[in-house]
DSSP file (Angstrom, degrees, kcal/mol; ACC not computed):
  #  RESIDUE AA STRUCTURE BP1 BP2  ACC     N-H-->O    O-->H-N    N-H-->O    O-->H-N    TCO  KAPPA ALPHA  PHI   PSI    X-CA   Y-CA   Z-CA
    1    1 A M     >        0   0    0      0, 0.0     4,-2.2     0, 0.0     5,-0.2   0.000 360.0 360.0 360.0 -40.7  -20.2  -13.2  -15.5
    2    2 A V  H  >  +     0   0    0      2,-0.2     4,-2.5     1,-0.2     5,-0.2   0.922 360.0  51.2 -66.7 -43.9  -16.6  -14.4  -15.9
    3    3 A D  H  > S+     0   0    0      1,-0.2     4,-2.4     2,-0.2    -1,-0.2   0.900 110.8  49.3 -60.3 -40.0  -16.0  -11.9  -18.7
    4    4 A R  H  > S+     0   0    0      2,-0.2     4,-2.6     1,-0.2    -1,-0.2   0.911 110.6  49.6 -66.0 -42.4  -17.3   -9.1  -16.5
    5    5 A A  H  X S+     0   0    0     -4,-2.2     4,-2.2     1,-0.2    -2,-0.2   0.900 113.0  47.1 -63.3 -41.0  -15.1  -10.1  -13.6
    6    6 A L  H  X S+     0   0    0     -4,-2.5     4,-2.5     2,-0.2    -2,-0.2   0.896 112.6  48.8 -68.4 -40.1  -12.0  -10.2  -15.8
    7    7 A A  H  X S+     0   0    0     -4,-2.4     4,-2.3    -5,-0.2    -2,-0.2   0.912 112.7  48.0 -65.4 -42.1  -12.8   -6.9  -17.4
    8    8 A D  H  X S+     0   0    0     -4,-2.6     4,-2.2     2,-0.2    -2,-0.2   0.901 112.6  49.2 -64.1 -40.7  -13.3   -5.3  -14.0
    9    9 A T  H  X S+     0   0    0     -4,-2.2     4,-2.7     2,-0.2     5,-0.2   0.916 110.3  50.7 -63.8 -44.2  -10.1   -6.8  -12.7
   10   10 A D  H  X S+     0   0    0     -4,-2.5     4,-2.5     1,-0.2    -2,-0.2   0.917 111.7  47.4 -60.4 -44.6   -8.2   -5.5  -15.7
   11   11 A A  H  X S+     0   0    0     -4,-2.3     4,-2.0     2,-0.2    -1,-0.2   0.891 112.3  50.0 -65.2 -39.5   -9.6   -2.0  -15.3
   12   12 A L  H  X S+     0   0    0     -4,-2.2     4,-1.5     2,-0.2    -2,-0.2   0.933 112.6  45.5 -65.2 -46.8   -8.7   -2.0  -11.6
   13   13 A V  H  X S+     0   0    0     -4,-2.7     4,-2.2     1,-0.2     3,-0.2   0.925 113.0  50.8 -63.2 -45.0   -5.1   -3.2  -12.1
   14   14 A D  H  X S+     0   0    0     -4,-2.5     4,-2.4    -5,-0.2    -1,-0.2   0.872 105.3  57.9 -60.9 -36.6   -4.7   -0.7  -14.9
   15   15 A G  H  < S+     0   0    0     -4,-2.0     4,-0.5     1,-0.2    -1,-0.2   0.888 110.5  41.8 -61.4 -39.9   -6.0    2.1  -12.6
   16   16 A Y  H  < S+     0   0    0     -4,-1.5     3,-0.3    -3,-0.2    -1,-0.2   0.858 119.8  43.4 -75.1 -35.5   -3.3    1.4  -10.1
   17   17 A L  H >X S+     0   0    0     -4,-2.2     4,-3.0     1,-0.2     3,-1.5   0.753  95.1  77.9 -82.2 -24.1   -0.5    0.9  -12.6
   18   18 A A  T 3< S+     0   0    0     -4,-2.4    -1,-0.2     1,-0.3    -2,-0.1   0.796  88.6  56.4 -61.0 -31.9   -1.3    3.9  -14.9
   19   19 A G  T 34 S+     0   0    0     -4,-0.5    -1,-0.3    -3,-0.3    -2,-0.1   0.712 122.9  23.5 -72.8 -18.9    0.2    6.5  -12.6
   20   20 A R  T <4 S+     0   0    0     -3,-1.5     2,-0.3    -4,-0.2    -2,-0.2   0.671 120.0  46.8-119.3 -26.2    3.6    4.8  -12.6
   21   21 A Y  S  < S-     0   0    0     -4,-3.0     2,-0.4    59,-0.2    59,-0.2  -0.914  78.8-111.9-126.1 148.1    3.9    2.7  -15.8
   22   22 A A        -     0   0    0     57,-2.4    -3,-0.1    -2,-0.3    -4,-0.1  -0.644  53.9-106.1 -75.2 126.1    3.1    3.2  -19.4
   23   23 A L  S    S+     0   0    0     -2,-0.4     2,-0.1    -5,-0.1     3,-0.0  -0.794  93.5  42.7-107.1 149.6    0.2    1.1  -20.4
   24   24 A P  S    S-     0   0    0      0, 0.0     2,-0.1     0, 0.0    -2,-0.1   0.568  88.5-130.1 -75.6 152.5   -0.2   -1.4  -21.9
   25   25 A L        -     0   0    0      1,-0.1     3,-0.1    -2,-0.1    -2,-0.1  -0.413   8.3-130.9 -67.5 142.7    2.7   -3.2  -20.5
   26   26 A A  S    S+     0   0    0      1,-0.3     2,-0.3    51,-0.1    -1,-0.1   0.910  94.1   4.1 -61.2 -42.6    5.0   -4.9  -23.1
   27   27 A E  S    S-     0   0    0     -3,-0.0    -1,-0.3     0, 0.0     0, 0.0  -0.993  82.7-116.9-142.1 145.9    4.9   -8.1  -21.0
   28   28 A T        -     0   0    0     -2,-0.3     5,-0.0    -3,-0.1    48,-0.0  -0.727  29.3-131.4 -88.5 118.7    2.9   -8.9  -17.9
   29   29 A P     >  -     0   0    0      0, 0.0     4,-1.8     0, 0.0     3,-0.3  -0.310  20.0-117.2 -64.4 151.8    5.1   -9.6  -14.9
   30   30 A A  H  > S+     0   0    0      1,-0.2     4,-2.5     2,-0.2     5,-0.2   0.846 113.9  59.8 -58.4 -35.7    4.2  -12.7  -12.9
   31   31 A L  H  > S+     0   0    0      1,-0.2     4,-2.3     2,-0.2    -1,-0.2   0.920 105.2  47.5 -60.2 -44.5    3.4  -10.6   -9.9
   32   32 A V  H  > S+     0   0    0     -3,-0.3     4,-2.6     1,-0.2    -1,-0.2   0.888 110.7  52.2 -65.6 -39.0    0.7   -8.7  -11.7
   33   33 A T  H  X S+     0   0    0     -4,-1.8     4,-2.2     2,-0.2    -2,-0.2   0.928 110.3  47.9 -61.9 -45.3   -0.8  -11.9  -13.0
   34   34 A D  H  X S+     0   0    0     -4,-2.5     4,-2.0     2,-0.2    -2,-0.2   0.906 112.8  48.3 -62.4 -42.4   -1.0  -13.4   -9.5
   35   35 A L  H  X S+     0   0    0     -4,-2.3     4,-2.0     1,-0.2    -1,-0.2   0.909 111.3  50.3 -65.1 -41.4   -2.6  -10.2   -8.2
   36   36 A A  H  X S+     0   0    0     -4,-2.6     4,-2.7     1,-0.2    -2,-0.2   0.882 108.7  52.4 -64.9 -38.2   -5.1  -10.1  -11.0
   37   37 A Q  H  X S+     0   0    0     -4,-2.2     4,-2.5     2,-0.2     5,-0.2   0.924 108.9  49.4 -63.3 -43.9   -6.0  -13.8  -10.4
   38   38 A A  H  X S+     0   0    0     -4,-2.0     4,-1.7     1,-0.2    -1,-0.2   0.897 114.0  45.9 -62.9 -39.5   -6.7  -13.1   -6.7
   39   39 A I  H  X S+     0   0    0     -4,-2.0     4,-2.3     2,-0.2    -2,-0.2   0.922 112.7  49.3 -69.8 -43.5   -8.9  -10.1   -7.5
   40   40 A A  H  X S+     0   0    0     -4,-2.7     4,-1.5     1,-0.2    -2,-0.2   0.898 109.7  51.6 -63.6 -40.7  -10.8  -12.0  -10.3
   41   41 A I  H  < S+     0   0    0     -4,-2.5     4,-0.4     1,-0.2    -1,-0.2   0.915 110.6  49.0 -62.3 -42.3  -11.5  -15.0   -8.0
   42   42 A Y  H >< S+     0   0    0     -4,-1.7     3,-1.2     1,-0.2    -2,-0.2   0.916 110.3  50.8 -62.3 -43.0  -12.8  -12.6   -5.3
   43   43 A K  H 3< S+     0   0    0     -4,-2.3    -1,-0.2     1,-0.3    -2,-0.2   0.750 101.7  62.9 -68.8 -23.3  -15.1  -10.9   -7.9
   44   44 A L  T 3< S+     0   0    0     -4,-1.5     2,-0.8    -3,-0.2    -1,-0.3   0.594  79.7  95.9 -78.5  -9.9  -16.5  -14.2   -9.1
   45   45 A H    <   -     0   0    0     -3,-1.2     4,-0.2    -4,-0.4    -4,-0.0  -0.730  56.0-170.2 -82.4 113.4  -18.0  -14.9   -5.6
   46   46 A R  S    S+     0   0    0     -2,-0.8    -1,-0.2     2,-0.1     3,-0.1   0.889  73.2  21.5 -72.6 -39.0  -21.6  -13.8   -5.8
   47   47 A S  S    S-     0   0    0      1,-0.2     2,-0.3    -3,-0.1    -2,-0.1   0.046 123.0 -23.0-104.8-143.5  -22.2  -14.2   -2.1
   48   48 A V        -     0   0    0     -2,-0.1    -1,-0.2     1,-0.1     2,-0.2  -0.508  63.7-139.1 -74.8 128.8  -19.8  -14.2    0.8
   49   49 A A        -     0   0    0     -2,-0.3    -1,-0.1    -4,-0.2    -7,-0.1  -0.502  27.5 -98.1 -82.3 155.7  -16.3  -15.2   -0.2
   50   50 A S     >  -     0   0    0     -2,-0.2     4,-2.4     1,-0.1     5,-0.2  -0.203  35.7-105.4 -66.7 165.2  -14.2  -17.5    2.1
   51   51 A D  H  > S+     0   0    0      1,-0.2     4,-2.5     2,-0.2     5,-0.2   0.880 120.9  50.8 -61.6 -38.5  -11.7  -16.0    4.5
   52   52 A K  H  > S+     0   0    0      2,-0.2     4,-2.7     1,-0.2    -1,-0.2   0.918 110.3  48.2 -66.5 -43.0   -8.8  -17.1    2.3
   53   53 A V  H  > S+     0   0    0      2,-0.2     4,-2.2     1,-0.2    -2,-0.2   0.913 114.2  47.2 -63.5 -42.3  -10.3  -15.6   -0.8
   54   54 A T  H  X S+     0   0    0     -4,-2.4     4,-2.7     2,-0.2    -2,-0.2   0.902 112.7  48.8 -65.3 -41.8  -11.0  -12.3    1.0
   55   55 A A  H  X S+     0   0    0     -4,-2.5     4,-2.4     2,-0.2    -2,-0.2   0.902 111.1  50.1 -65.2 -40.5   -7.5  -12.2    2.5
   56   56 A D  H  X S+     0   0    0     -4,-2.7     4,-2.2     2,-0.2    -2,-0.2   0.908 111.8  48.8 -62.9 -41.5   -6.0  -12.9   -0.9
   57   57 A Y  H  X S+     0   0    0     -4,-2.2     4,-2.5     2,-0.2    -2,-0.2   0.937 111.9  47.8 -62.6 -48.1   -8.0  -10.0   -2.4
   58   58 A N  H  X S+     0   0    0     -4,-2.7     4,-2.2     1,-0.2    -1,-0.2   0.883 112.3  50.1 -62.3 -38.3   -7.1   -7.6    0.4
   59   59 A G  H  X S+     0   0    0     -4,-2.4     4,-2.2     2,-0.2    -1,-0.2   0.880 109.6  51.1 -65.8 -38.4   -3.4   -8.6    0.0
   60   60 A A  H  X S+     0   0    0     -4,-2.2     4,-2.3     2,-0.2    -2,-0.2   0.912 110.6  48.1 -65.9 -42.5   -3.6   -8.0   -3.8
   61   61 A I  H  X S+     0   0    0     -4,-2.5     4,-2.3     2,-0.2    -2,-0.2   0.908 111.2  50.9 -64.4 -41.6   -5.1   -4.6   -3.3
   62   62 A A  H  X S+     0   0    0     -4,-2.2     4,-2.0     1,-0.2    -1,-0.2   0.895 110.6  49.4 -62.9 -39.3   -2.4   -3.7   -0.8
   63   63 A S  H  X S+     0   0    0     -4,-2.2     4,-2.2     2,-0.2    -2,-0.2   0.895 109.6  51.1 -67.2 -39.5    0.2   -4.8   -3.2
   64   64 A L  H  X S+     0   0    0     -4,-2.3     4,-2.5     2,-0.2    -2,-0.2   0.893 109.3  50.9 -64.0 -38.9   -1.3   -2.7   -6.0
   65   65 A K  H  X S+     0   0    0     -4,-2.3     4,-2.0     2,-0.2    -1,-0.2   0.899 109.7  50.5 -63.9 -39.5   -1.3    0.3   -3.7
   66   66 A A  H  X>S+     0   0    0     -4,-2.0     5,-1.9     2,-0.2     6,-1.4   0.868 110.3  49.8 -66.8 -36.0    2.4   -0.3   -3.0
   67   67 A I  H  <5S+     0   0    0     -4,-2.2     3,-0.4     4,-0.2    -2,-0.2   0.921 109.8  51.0 -65.9 -43.1    3.1   -0.6   -6.7
   68   68 A A  H  <5S+     0   0    0     -4,-2.5    -2,-0.2     1,-0.2    -1,-0.2   0.856 112.0  46.8 -63.4 -35.3    1.3    2.7   -7.3
   69   69 A K  H  <5S-     0   0    0     -4,-2.0    -1,-0.2    -5,-0.2    -2,-0.2   0.689 116.5-114.3 -79.3 -18.2    3.3    4.4   -4.5
   70   70 A G  T  <5S+     0   0    0     -4,-1.1    -3,-0.2    -3,-0.4    -4,-0.1   0.490  85.0 118.5  96.6   4.5    6.6    3.0   -5.8
   71   71 A D  S   <S+     0   0    0     -5,-1.9     2,-0.5    -6,-0.2    -4,-0.2   0.838  80.6  40.3 -70.7 -32.1    7.3    0.8   -2.8
   72   72 A I  S    S-     0   0    0     -6,-1.4     2,-0.4    -9,-0.2    -2,-0.3  -0.978  81.2-157.3-115.5 127.6    7.1   -2.3   -5.1
   73   73 A R        -     0   0    0     -2,-0.5     2,-0.2    -3,-0.1    -6,-0.1  -0.884  11.2-133.9-107.7 135.6    8.8   -1.9   -8.5
   74   74 A L        -     0   0    0     -2,-0.4     2,-1.5    -7,-0.1     6,-0.1  -0.563  18.9-121.5 -83.7 150.0    7.8   -4.1  -11.4
   75   75 A S        +     0   0    0     -2,-0.2     2,-0.6     2,-0.1    -1,-0.1  -0.414  65.8 132.5 -89.5  60.5   10.5   -5.7  -13.6
   76   76 A V    >   -     0   0    0     -2,-1.5     3,-1.4   -47,-0.0     4,-0.4  -0.949  57.4-127.9-113.8 111.3    9.2   -4.1  -16.8
   77   77 A A  T 3  S-     0   0    0     -2,-0.6   -51,-0.1     1,-0.3    -2,-0.1  -0.370  81.5 -10.3 -65.9 127.3   12.1   -2.6  -18.7
   78   78 A G  T 3  S+     0   0    0     -2,-0.2    -1,-0.3     1,-0.1   -56,-0.0   0.611  99.3 113.9  67.9  14.4   11.6    1.0  -19.7
   79   79 A A    <   +     0   0    0     -3,-1.4   -57,-2.4     2,-0.1    -2,-0.1   0.749  46.6  92.9 -90.4 -22.9    8.0    1.2  -18.7
   80   80 A E  S    S-     0   0    0     -4,-0.4   -59,-0.2   -59,-0.2   -60,-0.1  -0.571  81.0-121.9 -75.0 125.5    8.2    3.6  -15.8
   81   81 A P        -     0   0    0      0, 0.0     3,-0.1     0, 0.0    -1,-0.1  -0.259  28.4-102.6 -66.8 152.9    7.7    7.1  -17.1
   82   82 A S        -     0   0    0      1,-0.1     2,-0.1     0, 0.0     0, 0.0  -0.340  46.7 -88.5 -70.9 157.1   10.3    9.8  -16.6
   83   83 A A        -     0   0    0      1,-0.1     2,-0.1     2,-0.1    -1,-0.1  -0.380  43.8-129.9 -66.8 141.7    9.9   12.3  -13.9
   84   84 A S    >   -     0   0    0      1,-0.1     3,-0.6    -3,-0.1    -1,-0.1  -0.458  11.6-123.7 -88.6 165.5    8.0   15.4  -14.9
   85   85 A D  G >  S+     0   0    0      1,-0.2     3,-1.8    -2,-0.1    -1,-0.1   0.407  88.9  97.9 -85.7   2.0    9.1   18.9  -14.3
   86   86 A S  G 3  S+     0   0    0      1,-0.3    -1,-0.2     3,-0.0    -3,-0.0   0.738  79.9  53.4 -66.7 -21.7    5.9   19.8  -12.5
   87   87 A G  G <  S+     0   0    0     -3,-0.6    -1,-0.3     2,-0.1     2,-0.2   0.395  86.3 112.5 -91.1   3.4    7.5   19.2   -9.1
   88   88 A K    <   -     0   0    0     -3,-1.8     2,-0.5     1,-0.1    -3,-0.0  -0.503  66.2-129.9 -80.4 143.5   10.4   21.6   -9.8
   89   89 A V        -     0   0    0     -2,-0.2     2,-0.5     2,-0.0    -2,-0.1  -0.816  23.4-165.1 -92.2 128.7   10.7   24.9   -7.9
   90   90 A V        +     0   0    0     -2,-0.5     2,-0.3     2,-0.0    -2,-0.0  -0.959  10.9 173.8-117.8 129.1   11.2   27.9  -10.2
   91   91 A T        -     0   0    0     -2,-0.5     2,-0.4     2,-0.0    -2,-0.0  -0.867  20.8-138.5-126.5 163.2   12.4   31.3   -8.9
   92   92 A N        -     0   0    0     -2,-0.3    -2,-0.0     2,-0.0     0, 0.0  -0.913   3.8-151.1-119.7 153.7   13.3   34.5  -10.6
   93   93 A D        -     0   0    0     -2,-0.4     3,-0.1     3,-0.0    -2,-0.0  -0.808  19.4-159.9-124.5  87.9   16.2   36.7   -9.7
   94   94 A P        -     0   0    0      0, 0.0     2,-0.1     0, 0.0    -2,-0.0  -0.223  34.6 -85.2 -67.9 159.5   15.4   40.3  -10.5
   95   95 A A        -     0   0    0      1,-0.1     0, 0.0     2,-0.0     0, 0.0  -0.376  44.8-123.4 -62.4 140.0   18.1   42.9  -10.9
   96   96 A R        -     0   0    0      1,-0.1    -1,-0.1    -3,-0.1     3,-0.1  -0.769  14.6-159.3 -91.4 122.7   19.1   44.4   -7.6
   97   97 A P  S    S+     0   0    0      0, 0.0     2,-0.8     0, 0.0    -1,-0.1   0.781  81.5  61.5 -72.3 -24.4   18.7   48.2   -7.5
   98   98 A M        +     0   0    0      5,-0.0     2,-0.2     3,-0.0    -2,-0.0  -0.848  68.7 144.6-108.6 102.0   21.2   48.5   -4.6
   99   99 A T     >  -     0   0    0     -2,-0.8     4,-1.5    -3,-0.1     5,-0.1  -0.716  65.3 -94.9-123.4 176.6   24.6   47.3   -5.5
  100  100 A A  T  4 S+     0   0    0     -2,-0.2     7,-0.1     1,-0.2     4,-0.1   0.871 125.0  50.3 -61.6 -36.1   28.1   48.4   -4.6
  101  101 A D  T >4 S+     0   0    0      1,-0.2     3,-1.0     2,-0.2    -1,-0.2   0.910 112.4  44.2 -70.7 -42.4   28.3   50.5   -7.8
  102  102 A T  T 34 S+     0   0    0      1,-0.2    -1,-0.2     3,-0.0    -2,-0.2   0.682 112.0  54.0 -77.8 -15.3   24.9   52.2   -7.3
  103  103 A M  T >X S+     0   0    0     -4,-1.5     3,-2.4     2,-0.1     4,-1.1   0.233  74.2 140.3-101.7  13.4   25.6   52.9   -3.6
  104  104 A K  T <4 S+     0   0    0     -3,-1.0    -3,-0.1     1,-0.3    -4,-0.0  -0.331  72.7  23.0 -58.1 133.5   29.0   54.7   -4.1
  105  105 A G  T 34 S+     0   0    0     -2,-0.0    -1,-0.3     1,-0.0    -2,-0.1   0.160 115.5  68.8  93.9 -17.9   29.3   57.6   -1.8
  106  106 A F  T <4        0   0    0     -3,-2.4    -2,-0.2     1,-0.1    -3,-0.0   0.647 360.0 360.0-101.4 -20.5   26.7   56.1    0.7
  107  107 A I     <        0   0    0     -4,-1.1    -3,-0.1    -7,-0.1    -1,-0.1   0.437 360.0 360.0 -99.9 360.0   28.7   53.2    1.9
């Protein structure tokens, strides 16, 4: 049961971090360890978790979402992938048939 909770927690954390950081992380920041512990403890409760455990879990999920959005940055050197060109606007500039030279005598 413990192994399953830890594996599920690992997959969940990786899912949030994968969009912003290259995995696996070279070293695990303390923040990620704390968030993973809160999630694993919540997952180990078979029945109803206490209010504190539930609040810690909800806070950990909110922090992971903030990391995924970029509101919280991890102190992992060089792990954040470079921006892709997919958000770039590309235009073309076709030759203009009506220029000052081609319109001589009309202007």
